[in-house]
Phi, psi and omega in degrees: 000131179276097188250346182283155176300147176248136177231173185230150175224143179223139181264008187054063185299126174275119184260139180305128181092355178227147187264188182294326179299316177298320180298316182289317179293328176294322178297316179297316179295320178298320178299318177301317184288315183292333173299317179294332180281352176096017179289151188282316181213164181223120183244154174236161187254179172235110178230146182230151177050045186242138174274352186258322187238133177264005184270084182259341186229082186305317184299321179294314182292322177300318178301319179293319183290317180296326178290333183268353180237178186237331187221331184299142175287141183231136183201187184255132177233060002215187168283124180277097199297327180292349176274353191223153171289129181306323179296320180297319178296316178301317181291320179299313184281335171294323177294314177299319180295322179292324181282330183224072188303132174074010183241356189250129175255134173254106174258133186246132177234164184264322187296167181281343183080016179195157173258002184275112184298323179294321178295321179298315179299320180292316180297324185259017173055040178080003179299127181288355183285055183293338181269001175075036182295339182263011187302313183301318179293323177298319178296314180297320177298316180298315179299323178296319178294318180297318183276357186055041183230079183213150178289340179289141178278067184234133176250127177269119177235137356291157178289150173291123176257342180283145177268007183292132180285145169295156177255148172250125177271146181206152170231016183214169177291330181296314178295321179295322179295322178293318177300320179295316181297321183274352180070043181248151171295148185249133171247112185258134185273071176299330180292342179256318184228066183298334180292344182260353192300305186298314182295319182295316181292325176298315177300317181298311182297316185291332188248005184297134177245119177305145185217182175297341184270326184204137180273343179214163179292151177210117184243123173257136179243123180265135184216138172293128184221123177232119183237140177215177183295332178226160176299321182296318179293321178298318179294323177296316179293332183279344187300320174301325177291321176303313183294315178302314182295317181295317180292322177299315182294332181260015174080023180230061184292154177199185180278167176292133180269152171302154184304316183298320180290319178294325181297333182274358182279131175265111183291135171287168179300321180293317179296318180296327178298318178292322179298314181299318178294321179296315183295329185302324188251005181250173187249127187208137174147195177281172186304316181296317180296316180296318179299319178295316182296318179293321177298316179298318180296315180297318181289320181293319183271343186071025182298140174276342184199147175245139177242121185264131174242130191236093181280081184235134177289128177090125184296328181297315178290324179296313180295322179298322177300312179297322180296316181295320178296317179298319179293321178295320178298315179297324180293318179292325178293319180294320180296319180295323181290338180275347183284000000 
């Protein structure tokens, strides 16, 4: 039975033939829809110099989404902290929290949000710390500003009034260990590093220290999920994502292609190898199949929550995927209550 909360994440996918404005407005519309489907939270990412994602400024997009919705939690998955001054991030999210009390999640990540070395240098103002060696101190500085607990004579205005803990994003055991040490909830990128999921969550659970932020460990697992009325339709919708993933892995990134165009692509042996590996750890199929796969993932990892990311061309199909998963979850819950 799929009993853990379900949440959604969107990268503001740039679709071939449509621009960034369409991608951003589609993300806002998708948030409206998944709220109606009963999802717990909706997160956006931070990507730069990307042909695939228009989500470069999470705080700005979060403000737009929270204004367009009424109750769903909205947050960053995540703010790439080494790209920003911790005080600036604290002030941005304190402002969002003041405008939308109790609805804003601050998720913090380590990576640059791009593979473009020139973009990294620009984001970090020429700082040679391209590998993020100062990340742990940046996290501690940010937590100090949020809690108004710092040796620096700095006041963050508006003050954080929400008691919600910041999240630490991770795709490795090192990030999970830091979340455990700081007593923060963990959002693990299973969609990026599925081979690390079990070990990272084990490290997190075993080493978690209760803190002012959280009294117990809490692990969210993010997974690519594409659901349709039939397995065949789901595979058809997934083909642009297969192609995007394969091209990204082989150094040829691009935007999501329409289904018909993606269907005509002949995968090279190298590209097919990446597709096969990608499919192994992601969730794909009709509603019953997807519900079983998500249940298995939650039970195997011990996840407290699952966050679905759906790389599908066209918002109607993307929203339909989220709708079918929500309906399948409700169906399994109803069936269990009747037993």
